[in-house]
C-alpha positions as a printed NumPy array, in Angstrom:
array([[  0.   ,   0.   ,   0.   ],
       [  1.408,   3.305,  -1.074],
       [  1.005,   6.278,   1.203],
       [  1.215,   9.821,  -0.18 ],
       [  2.009,  12.866,   2.148],
       [ -0.397,  15.651,   1.574],
       [  1.278,  19.094,   1.368],
       [  0.931,  21.248,   4.562],
       [ -1.617,  23.73 ,   3.239],
       [ -3.047,  24.003,   6.76 ],
       [  0.017,  26.008,   7.876],
       [ -0.343,  28.361,   4.953],
       [ -4.066,  28.75 ,   5.614],
       [ -3.456,  29.926,   9.201],
       [ -1.189,  32.815,   8.121],
       [ -3.707,  34.18 ,   5.644],
       [ -6.566,  34.056,   8.207],
       [ -4.65 ,  36.291,  10.699],
       [ -4.327,  39.164,   8.269],
       [ -7.954,  38.807,   7.34 ],
       [ -8.907,  39.128,  10.964],
       [ -6.802,  42.274,  11.448],
       [ -8.409,  43.805,   8.406],
       [-11.837,  42.857,   9.69 ],
       [-11.164,  44.546,  13.066],
       [-10.058,  47.749,  11.342],
       [-13.18 ,  47.756,   9.208],
       [-15.351,  47.241,  12.265],
       [-13.644,  50.124,  14.12 ],
       [-14.064,  52.413,  11.144],
       [-17.687,  51.395,  10.895],
       [-18.287,  52.141,  14.585],
       [-16.591,  55.528,  14.315],
       [-18.62 ,  56.378,  11.272],
       [-21.823,  55.206,  12.943],
       [-20.992,  57.275,  16.011],
       [-20.455,  60.396,  13.928],
       [-23.738,  59.87 ,  12.141],
       [-25.551,  59.278,  15.422],
       [-23.989,  62.48 ,  16.924],
       [-25.145,  64.545,  13.96 ],
       [-28.651,  63.138,  14.224],
       [-28.693,  63.899,  17.975],
       [-27.609,  67.525,  17.432],
       [-30.332,  67.978,  14.844],
       [-33.055,  66.563,  17.126],
       [-32.038,  67.505,  20.705],
       [-31.638,  71.346,  21.453],
       [-28.479,  72.64 ,  23.087],
       [-28.723,  72.903,  26.89 ],
       [-29.233,  76.401,  28.385],
       [-26.314,  77.852,  30.362],
       [-26.887,  77.816,  34.101],
       [-26.502,  81.427,  35.36 ],
       [-27.951,  81.242,  38.861],
       [-29.023,  78.074,  40.687],
       [-32.787,  77.846,  40.745],
       [-32.717,  77.646,  44.522],
       [-31.229,  81.191,  44.815],
       [-33.628,  83.898,  43.473],
       [-32.147,  87.143,  42.207],
       [-33.39 ,  90.348,  43.968],
       [-34.225,  93.028,  41.408],
       [-34.3  ,  96.528,  42.924],
       [-36.64 ,  98.801,  40.976],
       [-35.645, 102.4  ,  40.423],
       [-38.087, 105.02 ,  41.723],
       [-40.241, 106.347,  38.895],
       [-41.498, 109.88 ,  38.175],
       [-44.218, 110.864,  35.723],
       [-45.642, 114.3  ,  34.915],
       [-48.871, 115.335,  33.262],
       [-49.038, 117.142,  30.961],
       [-45.527, 116.807,  29.545],
       [-45.94 , 119.866,  27.318],
       [-47.503, 123.22 ,  28.068],
       [-47.175, 126.962,  28.507],
       [-46.321, 129.194,  31.444],
       [-49.085, 128.917,  34.03 ],
       [-49.824, 125.246,  33.263],
       [-50.907, 123.167,  36.256],
       [-48.506, 120.206,  36.354],
       [-49.195, 117.014,  38.292],
       [-46.15 , 115.017,  39.406],
       [-46.638, 111.39 ,  40.424],
       [-44.251, 108.604,  41.327],
       [-43.978, 105.028,  42.511],
       [-41.275, 102.757,  43.842],
       [-40.046, 105.291,  46.437],
       [-39.241, 104.324,  50.043],
       [-42.259, 104.81 ,  52.274],
       [-42.134, 107.924,  54.437],
       [-39.577, 109.752,  52.265],
       [-39.871, 113.549,  52.297],
       [-39.747, 114.744,  48.682],
       [-39.305, 118.163,  47.082],
       [-40.157, 119.151,  43.518],
       [-37.859, 121.667,  41.796],
       [-37.252, 123.196,  38.401],
       [-33.555, 123.287,  37.577],
       [-32.034, 124.333,  34.288],
       [-29.043, 126.347,  35.466],
       [-26.529, 123.593,  34.952],
       [-24.497, 124.664,  38.007],
       [-24.319, 123.959,  41.736],
       [-26.995, 126.5  ,  42.697],
       [-29.818, 125.164,  44.832],
       [-33.032, 125.283,  42.766],
       [-36.166, 126.755,  44.341],
       [-38.821, 124.383,  45.678],
       [-42.227, 124.396,  43.945],
       [-43.983, 121.527,  45.765],
       [-43.452, 118.969,  48.51 ],
       [-44.838, 115.488,  49.164],
       [-44.512, 112.492,  51.5  ],
       [-44.331, 108.96 ,  50.066],
       [-47.194, 106.751,  51.277],
       [-46.944, 103.165,  52.459],
       [-47.285, 101.839,  48.903],
       [-44.248, 103.817,  47.764],
       [-46.364, 106.332,  45.835],
       [-46.679, 110.107,  45.956],
       [-48.494, 112.87 ,  44.135],
       [-47.881, 116.627,  44.002],
       [-48.947, 119.536,  41.836],
       [-47.717, 123.037,  41.084],
       [-48.234, 125.806,  38.561],
       [-45.431, 126.384,  36.099],
       [-44.068, 129.876,  36.894],
       [-44.661, 132.852,  34.66 ],
       [-42.023, 135.357,  33.567],
       [-38.924, 133.285,  34.386],
       [-35.798, 133.505,  32.244],
       [-34.936, 129.905,  31.363],
       [-31.611, 128.699,  30.049],
       [-32.406, 125.313,  28.501],
       [-35.522, 126.087,  26.478],
       [-37.704, 124.368,  25.52 ],
       [-36.875, 121.354,  27.765],
       [-37.108, 122.217,  31.469],
       [-36.107, 119.458,  33.943],
       [-38.597, 118.788,  36.739],
       [-36.549, 117.222,  39.533],
       [-37.948, 115.158,  42.42 ],
       [-35.427, 114.735,  45.222],
       [-35.53 , 113.166,  48.67 ],
       [-34.606, 115.326,  51.645],
       [-33.686, 112.271,  53.712],
       [-31.557, 110.358,  51.182],
       [-29.595, 110.961,  47.985],
       [-32.372, 109.633,  45.731],
       [-33.241, 111.955,  42.819],
       [-35.267, 111.441,  39.629],
       [-36.397, 113.841,  36.914],
       [-38.765, 114.267,  33.997],
       [-38.73 , 116.789,  31.147],
       [-41.444, 119.403,  30.653],
       [-41.454, 120.939,  27.189],
       [-42.296, 124.654,  27.42 ],
       [-44.044, 126.045,  24.358],
       [-44.94 , 129.605,  23.415],
       [-47.967, 131.173,  25.076],
       [-50.541, 131.292,  22.32 ],
       [-54.33 , 131.157,  22.666],
       [-54.437, 127.717,  21.059],
       [-51.602, 126.164,  23.011],
       [-53.017, 126.593,  26.497],
       [-54.26 , 123.281,  27.841],
       [-57.864, 123.247,  28.92 ],
       [-56.799, 122.503,  32.483],
       [-54.143, 125.211,  32.729],
       [-56.419, 128.024,  33.894],
       [-59.939, 127.453,  35.191],
       [-62.593, 129.452,  33.401],
       [-64.118, 130.547,  36.684],
       [-62.2  , 131.001,  39.925],
       [-63.615, 129.077,  42.868],
       [-65.148, 131.622,  45.25 ],
       [-63.785, 131.631,  48.786],
       [-66.49 , 131.852,  51.445],
       [-66.182, 134.786,  53.85 ],
       [-65.431, 132.422,  56.729],
       [-62.441, 130.799,  55.025],
       [-58.983, 131.714,  56.238],
       [-57.189, 133.359,  53.291],
       [-53.921, 131.814,  52.119],
       [-51.628, 134.31 ,  50.472],
       [-48.963, 133.442,  47.922],
       [-45.49 , 134.788,  47.278],
       [-44.619, 135.612,  43.702],
       [-42.341, 137.945,  41.768],
       [-42.357, 139.416,  38.257],
       [-39.495, 141.005,  36.347],
       [-40.325, 144.541,  35.151],
       [-37.172, 145.911,  33.553],
       [-33.435, 146.287,  33.794],
       [-32.929, 149.719,  35.348],
       [-29.212, 149.506,  34.634],
       [-26.829, 147.168,  32.767],
       [-28.961, 145.626,  30.033],
       [-28.159, 142.095,  28.872],
       [-24.797, 141.753,  27.096],
       [-23.564, 145.18 ,  28.165],
       [-19.834, 145.513,  27.489],
       [-17.95 , 146.148,  30.742],
       [-14.157, 146.681,  30.793],
       [-12.114, 144.02 ,  32.588],
       [-12.022, 144.567,  36.338],
       [-14.432, 147.516,  36.213],
       [-17.069, 147.908,  38.893],
       [-20.71 , 148.485,  37.992],
       [-24.092, 148.713,  39.695],
       [-26.704, 146.274,  38.398],
       [-30.311, 147.22 ,  39.224],
       [-33.384, 145.062,  38.555],
       [-36.922, 146.365,  38.878],
       [-39.18 , 143.599,  40.147],
       [-42.85 , 143.545,  41.086],
       [-44.629, 141.739,  43.872],
       [-47.362, 140.052,  41.825],
       [-48.387, 137.723,  44.627],
       [-50.868, 138.283,  47.434],
       [-48.339, 138.268,  50.311],
       [-46.294, 141.297,  51.321],
       [-42.541, 140.78 ,  51.13 ],
       [-41.683, 141.272,  54.804],
       [-38.765, 142.98 ,  56.479],
       [-35.727, 140.748,  56.249],
       [-36.387, 139.737,  52.642],
       [-33.188, 139.683,  50.619],
       [-31.915, 139.421,  47.059],
       [-29.48 , 136.503,  47.086],
       [-26.918, 135.091,  44.707],
       [-28.287, 131.833,  43.258],
       [-25.726, 130.562,  40.761],
       [-23.461, 131.266,  37.825],
       [-20.764, 133.925,  38.135],
       [-20.942, 136.   ,  41.316],
       [-18.679, 138.668,  39.797],
       [-17.377, 139.763,  43.165],
       [-20.874, 140.517,  44.445],
       [-22.183, 139.93 ,  47.968],
       [-24.079, 136.819,  48.957],
       [-27.2  , 138.904,  49.591],
       [-28.542, 142.457,  49.765],
       [-31.673, 143.59 ,  51.642],
       [-34.954, 144.226,  49.845],
       [-37.405, 146.858,  51.07 ],
       [-40.827, 145.827,  52.369],
       [-42.99 , 145.51 ,  49.239],
       [-46.755, 145.158,  49.253],
       [-48.678, 143.192,  46.599],
       [-48.733, 145.123,  43.325],
       [-45.807, 147.371,  44.24 ],
       [-42.414, 147.389,  42.547],
       [-38.959, 147.409,  44.108],
       [-35.563, 148.256,  42.667],
       [-32.8  , 145.927,  43.792],
       [-29.191, 147.001,  43.263],
       [-26.018, 144.923,  43.558],
       [-22.509, 146.261,  43.117],
       [-20.485, 143.878,  40.92 ],
       [-17.011, 143.771,  39.422],
       [-16.381, 142.487,  35.896],
       [-13.933, 139.568,  35.649],
       [-10.54 , 140.332,  34.169],
       [-10.611, 137.576,  31.516],
       [-12.507, 138.31 ,  28.263],
       [-15.758, 136.437,  27.756],
       [-19.485, 136.413,  28.501],
       [-20.511, 136.088,  32.153],
       [-23.925, 135.385,  33.666],
       [-25.   , 135.428,  37.313],
       [-28.36 , 134.362,  38.732],
       [-30.158, 136.093,  41.613],
       [-33.43 , 135.455,  43.367],
       [-35.666, 136.681,  46.172],
       [-35.388, 134.938,  49.544],
       [-37.858, 135.412,  52.384],
       [-36.741, 135.755,  56.025],
       [-37.768, 132.104,  56.558],
       [-35.125, 131.037,  54.038],
       [-37.633, 130.036,  51.356],
       [-36.762, 131.282,  47.862],
       [-39.466, 132.749,  45.654],
       [-39.553, 130.585,  42.57 ],
       [-38.315, 133.013,  39.89 ],
       [-34.642, 133.729,  39.221],
       [-33.228, 136.55 ,  37.123],
       [-29.77 , 137.138,  35.749],
       [-27.19 , 139.736,  34.965],
       [-25.243, 139.043,  31.787],
       [-22.259, 141.066,  30.668],
       [-19.561, 140.819,  28.041],
       [-15.955, 141.535,  28.966],
       [-14.31 , 142.523,  25.667],
       [-10.803, 141.495,  24.718],
       [ -8.351, 144.429,  24.7  ],
       [ -7.688, 145.923,  21.29 ],
       [ -4.014, 145.56 ,  20.267],
       [ -4.053, 149.005,  18.644],
       [ -5.875, 150.777,  21.402],
       [ -4.02 , 153.558,  23.166],
       [ -3.822, 152.785,  26.872],
       [ -5.715, 155.212,  29.047],
       [ -3.797, 156.561,  31.989],
       [ -6.033, 156.137,  35.045],
       [ -6.599, 159.061,  37.345],
       [ -4.512, 158.582,  40.483],
       [ -6.624, 157.664,  43.498],
       [ -5.32 , 158.687,  46.911],
       [ -4.537, 155.578,  48.926],
       [ -5.759, 155.88 ,  52.527],
       [ -3.558, 154.775,  55.371],
       [ -6.187, 152.259,  56.437],
       [ -6.474, 149.357,  53.928],
       [ -9.809, 149.713,  52.136],
       [-11.738, 146.597,  51.065],
       [-13.946, 146.444,  47.989],
       [-17.237, 148.113,  48.938],
       [-20.429, 146.574,  47.608],
       [-22.97 , 147.983,  50.054],
       [-22.361, 150.667,  52.724],
       [-18.837, 152.037,  53.155],
       [-18.432, 151.963,  56.924],
       [-15.652, 154.052,  58.471],
       [-15.025, 153.563,  62.201],
       [-13.037, 155.949,  64.424],
       [-11.491, 155.347,  67.834],
       [-12.883, 158.669,  69.051],
       [-16.339, 160.193,  69.362],
       [-15.736, 163.078,  66.906],
       [-14.972, 161.352,  63.575],
       [-11.496, 162.876,  63.81 ],
       [ -8.399, 161.701,  61.981],
       [ -7.964, 158.528,  59.962],
       [-10.521, 155.762,  60.489],
       [ -9.286, 152.797,  62.477],
       [-11.407, 150.426,  60.407],
       [-13.009, 150.608,  56.951],
       [-15.315, 147.778,  55.926],
       [-18.295, 146.801,  53.77 ],
       [-21.543, 146.843,  55.809],
       [-24.665, 145.331,  54.287],
       [-26.961, 147.578,  56.345],
       [-26.848, 150.317,  58.972],
       [-28.437, 148.104,  61.591],
       [-26.318, 147.43 ,  64.665],
       [-26.971, 146.751,  68.331],
       [-23.566, 146.402,  69.975],
       [-25.031, 146.865,  73.483],
       [-21.984, 147.137,  75.782],
       [-19.554, 145.725,  73.223],
       [-17.335, 147.263,  70.566],
       [-18.062, 147.294,  66.798],
       [-14.793, 145.431,  66.158],
       [-11.83 , 144.023,  68.041],
       [ -9.606, 147.057,  67.442],
       [-12.225, 149.63 ,  68.494],
       [-13.282, 150.764,  71.985],
       [-16.687, 149.929,  73.45 ],
       [-17.258, 153.605,  74.4  ],
       [-16.317, 156.914,  72.796],
       [-16.168, 155.759,  69.201],
       [-17.859, 157.092,  66.056],
       [-18.737, 155.864,  62.578],
       [-19.704, 157.142,  59.151],
       [-21.602, 155.208,  56.448],
       [-21.94 , 156.258,  52.805],
       [-23.846, 154.741,  49.898],
       [-25.576, 155.65 ,  46.626],
       [-28.964, 154.014,  46.059],
       [-31.636, 154.191,  43.377],
       [-35.038, 155.534,  44.469],
       [-38.243, 155.803,  42.505],
       [-39.664, 159.29 ,  42.477],
       [-41.954, 159.986,  45.424],
       [-42.217, 160.88 ,  49.095],
       [-40.247, 158.878,  51.652],
       [-40.14 , 158.724,  55.417],
       [-36.677, 158.019,  56.858],
       [-36.324, 156.511,  60.323],
       [-33.216, 156.448,  62.501],
       [-32.757, 155.043,  66.   ],
       [-29.576, 155.817,  67.894],
       [-27.847, 155.445,  71.214],
       [-26.214, 158.   ,  71.264],
       [-26.029, 160.725,  68.544],
       [-26.695, 160.56 ,  64.81 ],
       [-26.975, 162.706,  61.673],
       [-28.422, 161.868,  58.234],
       [-27.687, 163.594,  54.925],
       [-29.383, 162.914,  51.585],
       [-27.673, 164.445,  48.553],
       [-25.613, 166.632,  50.924],
       [-28.783, 168.007,  52.587],
       [-28.951, 167.506,  56.372],
       [-32.23 , 165.654,  57.031],
       [-31.755, 164.561,  60.654],
       [-29.518, 166.302,  63.182],
       [-29.631, 164.563,  66.565],
       [-25.988, 164.904,  67.651],
       [-26.496, 164.427,  71.394],
       [-26.69 , 161.741,  74.062],
       [-29.755, 159.505,  73.813],
       [-31.122, 156.111,  74.854],
       [-32.368, 154.392,  71.677],
       [-34.489, 157.31 ,  70.547],
       [-36.215, 157.024,  67.148],
       [-36.336, 160.034,  64.809],
       [-38.149, 160.505,  61.493],
       [-37.918, 162.873,  58.546],
       [-39.88 , 163.045,  55.309],
       [-38.319, 163.963,  51.991],
       [-39.386, 163.965,  48.336],
       [-36.93 , 162.312,  45.959],
       [-36.755, 162.268,  42.193],
       [-36.238, 159.023,  40.28 ],
       [-32.576, 158.125,  40.178],
       [-29.569, 157.541,  42.403],
       [-29.232, 159.504,  45.641],
       [-26.282, 159.777,  48.   ],
       [-26.931, 158.788,  51.631],
       [-24.555, 159.591,  54.488],
       [-25.018, 158.602,  58.135],
       [-22.845, 159.772,  61.035],
       [-22.997, 158.329,  64.531],
       [-21.177, 158.497,  67.832],
       [-21.281, 156.5  ,  71.061],
       [-20.503, 158.058,  74.435],
       [-20.913, 155.523,  77.242],
       [-23.192, 152.626,  78.088],
       [-25.18 , 150.821,  75.387],
       [-24.503, 151.422,  71.695],
       [-26.927, 150.954,  68.765],
       [-27.78 , 152.527,  65.413],
       [-30.444, 151.642,  62.832],
       [-31.539, 153.357,  59.615],
       [-34.489, 152.448,  57.393],
       [-37.152, 154.112,  55.274],
       [-40.426, 153.551,  53.502],
       [-42.208, 155.123,  50.571],
       [-45.229, 157.019,  51.784],
       [-47.397, 157.08 ,  48.675],
       [-49.629, 159.586,  50.509],
       [-50.305, 157.105,  53.341],
       [-48.024, 158.135,  56.204],
       [-50.113, 156.219,  58.768],
       [-52.531, 153.416,  57.905],
       [-53.421, 152.818,  54.266],
       [-57.175, 152.274,  54.475],
       [-58.963, 150.526,  51.611],
       [-62.761, 150.259,  51.683],
       [-65.053, 148.006,  49.632],
       [-68.805, 148.226,  48.997],
       [-69.1  , 144.492,  49.73 ],
       [-68.393, 142.335,  52.783],
       [-65.751, 140.123,  51.133],
       [-62.926, 142.531,  50.154],
       [-63.725, 141.562,  46.562],
       [-62.866, 143.549,  43.452],
       [-61.386, 147.057,  43.277],
       [-61.687, 149.133,  46.427],
       [-64.185, 152.008,  46.406],
       [-62.264, 154.344,  48.742],
       [-58.53 , 154.509,  49.538],
       [-57.331, 156.992,  52.169],
       [-54.875, 157.599,  54.989],
       [-56.256, 156.694,  58.424],
       [-54.299, 157.863,  61.447],
       [-55.572, 154.928,  63.549],
       [-57.787, 151.859,  63.299],
       [-60.292, 153.328,  65.733],
       [-63.852, 153.699,  64.403],
       [-67.359, 153.543,  65.803],
       [-69.645, 154.169,  62.858],
       [-72.745, 152.894,  64.63 ],
       [-75.5  , 152.569,  62.036],
       [-73.735, 154.913,  59.614],
       [-71.391, 154.403,  56.651],
       [-67.605, 154.796,  56.91 ],
       [-67.47 , 157.235,  53.965],
       [-69.509, 158.729,  51.167],
       [-70.129, 156.173,  48.45 ],
       [-70.06 , 153.247,  50.872],
       [-73.075, 151.444,  52.377],
       [-73.84 , 151.374,  56.096],
       [-74.063, 147.558,  55.99 ],
       [-72.278, 144.858,  54.031],
       [-68.988, 146.69 ,  53.545],
       [-65.374, 145.69 ,  54.299],
       [-62.021, 147.358,  54.835],
       [-58.319, 146.595,  54.964],
       [-55.66 , 148.649,  56.791],
       [-51.93 , 148.123,  56.237],
       [-48.775, 149.75 ,  57.54 ],
       [-45.151, 149.016,  58.459],
       [-43.853, 149.984,  61.884],
       [-40.56 , 149.655,  63.702],
       [-41.054, 147.861,  67.017],
       [-38.357, 147.136,  69.624],
       [-37.782, 143.548,  70.685],
       [-40.307, 142.249,  73.163],
       [-43.48 , 140.331,  73.863],
       [-46.516, 142.2  ,  72.554],
       [-50.173, 141.837,  73.432],
       [-52.397, 142.815,  70.488],
       [-55.993, 143.857,  71.157],
       [-58.865, 143.885,  68.69 ],
       [-62.432, 145.04 ,  69.231],
       [-65.   , 144.499,  66.498],
       [-68.583, 144.216,  65.311],
       [-68.73 , 142.049,  63.055],
       [-65.677, 140.174,  61.672],
       [-61.942, 140.921,  61.93 ],
       [-58.584, 139.372,  61.091],
       [-55.209, 140.682,  62.286],
       [-51.931, 139.729,  60.6  ],
       [-48.451, 140.517,  61.899],
       [-45.709, 139.909,  59.32 ],
       [-48.261, 137.911,  57.281],
       [-48.938, 135.618,  60.233],
       [-52.616, 135.361,  61.143],
       [-52.672, 136.301,  64.815],
       [-56.373, 137.009,  65.486],
       [-59.117, 135.337,  63.446],
       [-62.632, 136.532,  64.284],
       [-64.043, 136.423,  60.75 ],
       [-67.665, 135.864,  61.701],
       [-70.899, 137.665,  62.399],
       [-71.099, 138.652,  66.059],
       [-71.871, 141.572,  68.308],
       [-69.185, 143.79 ,  69.841],
       [-66.369, 141.88 ,  71.571],
       [-62.68 , 142.228,  72.444],
       [-59.988, 139.641,  71.708],
       [-56.269, 139.593,  72.611],
       [-53.268, 137.636,  71.364],
       [-49.603, 137.698,  72.363],
       [-46.595, 137.534,  70.081],
       [-42.845, 137.883,  70.577],
       [-41.247, 140.231,  68.049],
       [-37.609, 140.843,  67.226],
       [-36.494, 144.458,  66.904],
       [-37.103, 145.825,  63.419],
       [-39.783, 146.671,  60.884],
       [-43.01 , 144.708,  61.142],
       [-45.979, 144.647,  58.797],
       [-49.437, 144.987,  60.258],
       [-52.606, 144.177,  58.346],
       [-56.167, 144.455,  59.64 ],
       [-59.142, 143.13 ,  57.672],
       [-62.697, 143.882,  58.74 ],
       [-66.224, 143.417,  57.507],
       [-69.621, 144.666,  58.645],
       [-72.786, 142.683,  57.964],
       [-75.829, 144.255,  59.632],
       [-76.506, 146.632,  62.495],
       [-73.831, 148.682,  64.228],
       [-70.277, 148.845,  62.839],
       [-67.26 , 149.243,  65.094],
       [-63.556, 148.342,  64.903],
       [-60.439, 149.115,  66.936],
       [-56.906, 147.653,  66.998],
       [-54.127, 148.518,  69.455],
       [-51.253, 146.852,  71.264],
       [-49.035, 147.11 ,  74.312],
       [-46.019, 145.341,  75.766],
       [-46.819, 142.144,  77.619],
       [-44.174, 142.111,  80.34 ],
       [-45.241, 138.825,  81.971],
       [-46.384, 135.386,  80.889],
       [-49.389, 134.434,  82.979],
       [-49.204, 130.724,  82.102],
       [-46.666, 128.766,  80.042],
       [-44.117, 130.74 ,  78.018],
       [-44.118, 128.836,  74.727],
       [-41.158, 129.324,  72.379],
       [-41.589, 127.768,  68.936],
       [-38.758, 127.039,  66.462],
       [-38.931, 126.148,  62.775],
       [-36.361, 123.373,  63.335],
       [-36.316, 120.277,  65.53 ],
       [-33.231, 121.287,  67.518],
       [-34.452, 124.359,  69.479],
       [-31.704, 126.38 ,  67.758],
       [-31.639, 130.004,  66.636],
       [-34.282, 132.629,  67.337],
       [-37.802, 131.321,  67.986],
       [-40.272, 132.049,  65.199],
       [-43.069, 132.484,  67.721],
       [-43.236, 133.2  ,  71.456],
       [-46.644, 133.146,  73.082],
       [-48.56 , 132.512,  76.299],
       [-49.982, 128.95 ,  76.296],
       [-52.576, 128.148,  78.947],
       [-51.89 , 124.389,  78.85 ],
       [-49.403, 121.997,  77.275],
       [-52.147, 119.971,  75.693],
       [-51.905, 119.962,  71.909],
       [-52.842, 117.495,  69.178],
       [-51.865, 119.211,  65.934],
       [-52.15 , 116.051,  63.832],
       [-50.714, 116.834,  60.405],
       [-51.079, 120.606,  60.842],
       [-48.573, 123.233,  61.927],
       [-48.802, 124.555,  65.503],
       [-49.2  , 128.116,  64.182],
       [-48.884, 130.088,  60.939],
       [-45.261, 130.609,  60.014],
       [-44.187, 127.23 ,  61.417],
       [-43.688, 123.998,  59.443],
       [-45.937, 120.975,  59.656],
       [-42.995, 118.721,  60.512],
       [-39.546, 119.146,  62.09 ],
       [-40.362, 121.906,  64.562],
       [-39.625, 122.176,  68.274],
       [-41.058, 123.945,  71.318],
       [-39.889, 124.879,  74.796],
       [-42.419, 125.706,  77.532],
       [-41.293, 127.386,  80.764],
       [-43.293, 128.172,  83.895],
       [-42.687, 128.865,  87.565],
       [-45.13 , 126.833,  89.707],
       [-45.831, 126.899,  93.428],
       [-46.195, 123.356,  94.841],
       [-47.736, 122.348,  98.139],
       [-45.525, 119.858, 100.013],
       [-46.28 , 116.446,  98.522],
       [-45.073, 113.677,  96.262],
       [-46.043, 114.465,  92.666],
       [-46.118, 112.457,  89.462],
       [-45.17 , 114.334,  86.276],
       [-46.82 , 112.839,  83.172],
       [-45.937, 113.303,  79.514],
       [-47.177, 111.809,  76.263],
       [-45.619, 112.921,  72.983],
       [-45.288, 112.255,  69.292],
       [-42.258, 112.532,  68.973],
       [-39.631, 113.521,  71.608],
       [-40.041, 115.118,  75.034],
       [-37.748, 116.216,  77.904],
       [-38.66 , 117.615,  81.336],
       [-36.48 , 119.736,  83.601],
       [-37.124, 120.799,  87.184],
       [-34.961, 123.718,  88.344],
       [-32.51 , 122.98 ,  85.52 ],
       [-32.209, 119.274,  86.342],
       [-33.318, 116.819,  83.678],
       [-35.815, 114.435,  85.264],
       [-37.259, 112.796,  82.144],
       [-35.545, 112.24 ,  78.796],
       [-37.469, 110.635,  75.933],
       [-35.847, 112.623,  73.104],
       [-36.666, 110.031,  70.442],
       [-39.185, 109.037,  67.786],
       [-42.479, 107.981,  69.3  ],
       [-46.004, 107.275,  68.156],
       [-47.564, 109.085,  71.111],
       [-49.104, 105.889,  72.467],
       [-47.096, 105.716,  75.677],
       [-47.382, 107.816,  78.849],
       [-44.088, 108.63 ,  80.56 ],
       [-44.055, 109.533,  84.24 ],
       [-41.648, 110.668,  86.932],
       [-42.338, 110.738,  90.665],
       [-40.797, 113.621,  92.643],
       [-41.14 , 115.188,  96.055],
       [-41.817, 118.882,  95.528],
       [-42.359, 121.792,  97.864],
       [-42.403, 125.513,  97.208],
       [-41.537, 127.337,  93.987],
       [-39.958, 125.403,  91.125],
       [-39.201, 126.197,  87.477],
       [-40.604, 123.558,  85.144],
       [-39.325, 123.325,  81.556],
       [-40.864, 121.013,  78.949],
       [-39.079, 120.56 ,  75.61 ],
       [-40.632, 118.855,  72.594],
       [-39.834, 118.136,  68.964],
       [-41.77 , 116.667,  66.025],
       [-39.995, 114.68 ,  63.296],
       [-42.739, 113.947,  60.769],
       [-46.358, 112.872,  60.244],
       [-48.573, 113.467,  63.333],
       [-47.612, 115.876,  66.106],
       [-48.955, 115.98 ,  69.659],
       [-47.732, 116.741,  73.181],
       [-49.451, 116.483,  76.567],
       [-47.978, 117.333,  79.957],
       [-49.648, 117.362,  83.359],
       [-48.919, 116.583,  86.979],
       [-50.831, 115.496,  90.082],
       [-50.161, 114.344,  93.637],
       [-49.296, 110.656,  93.801],
       [-51.942, 110.024,  96.443],
       [-49.639, 107.625,  98.217],
       [-49.548, 109.562, 101.476]])
């Protein structure tokens, strides 16, 4: 049997299969990669991209909304009634509404005020002023600012020309709402520009030259501008001028010329300065006016002008804007003045002191000089001096009282033409107290009381009779006050300005029927009602100076009688109440009066005219005789209260309070003790109650 060996093909077959397997693996990997890419593309096309995670859902984001301000209407003319509303403000915020287009750091005048309610909302309204010179026409920013924080927002009011078709229907009511006779009148302060008496706009003034700018303004409101009113710098270039100059007492409808001595800057260019009227309370009347000059560049071909040599006094002389005051260290105005300075007014009460550190307290003298513009008319000049004084006007001696005196007041009447007039005052002090004051008023044929009479009982319309009345002292009975007036249903108003020394005054009024008495525009006596003859008194503390008195009266039926007089109230029969227009009891009290009890709940009202609704303070003082006993002193206040006994603080709750808690202090008292109660109100409601009683424990 023959056996044949088969060739080893099996070994060859194994080698070929290995390479096939490697190739197969590569193909599979490529297939998987390709399949993965296809699947990834399909996924991207079907499934949206995930959103980025900014804040974890468990942590909410607090979004603080900005306070909002809206006005309506947003466009209008002068005199438009504008409503300002807002939301998103902190509750309780005190807000003011201003118009500000100066573009500088000047404080804009306040047109309205509001308090944010609990929902963060407020609403206020004001009338867009008339006759104001605006800088950023036609867009005027209306700014709402918080007085308790830095928050401030604004809206734009577009001012358009005053044409008959552009006045919104709501700007001016067709018929004024009549005020009933029993309503307490509320007067308004307003000012209107009349003309530039000197230095028209864009007048060329040489570099460094001094000039007198004079505005003529009119009181077009219903309140008299009281003594102490001033014309104050409000922004722009001050041009070397003073911060303020005094403004004469100006009744409604009258005009006043206000002069400020300025110095042109030395650099060429156009300069503008803003000025406004500020009341004694510190409130600015809403209009502002400007002085605008051009300082020309020097001409290169101009021939220099040789100035006239001015004698240089031994005493250094400052720039004089108001009164040039020269002070001598002797009582005879002899030699060179020890001091020369700029005095804003001749109104000094040095008492036992000296006018300045380098002058004696006795045996000194002074001279004041100034040129002022006066409108043509008759004027009464007043001067009070301790000791001697003399007054010249245009080199004519008007008052000659060169002798020892104790605060005597002298008067002289003079007729002046329109224009500038030179005033010169001389004064000397011998020994004791020292004081000097000078002031004047335009008579306009009413040297005493200006009496205006109406043929109706509401002081409505033009007056029928205007005359000078030497006193408010009339008993017409069943007759008429003058020809052309009825015996019934008539009314009258008397006004005058008087200088009164500092003190507590008791004003008396007797009437049949109604009467109102105002002192410096503060309603002091309000008896505006039908009633038979009666007498009423009221007390008021007055600082030394000019004070405006106004008496309004009406007669209905029957007899007609009216009388007003006053005297000095030397004692306080109950509590001496001193009221301040701030919450810190600082400065001079706005009001001092006799309060029978410390038991007041003013709510959201002011304690008296002339005082604010919020942020005021009061101090009551009284000397009380106590029988020997243990007493409990009680107090309840919204907001703070303090109690002193003989200068010792026995209760101190000088803090915010809702007035819902009664504080008490138990003391053993015997004999005479001085009790002082101090109080302040922060905001919202205001009330204070104080009383005492024996403890009853013994």
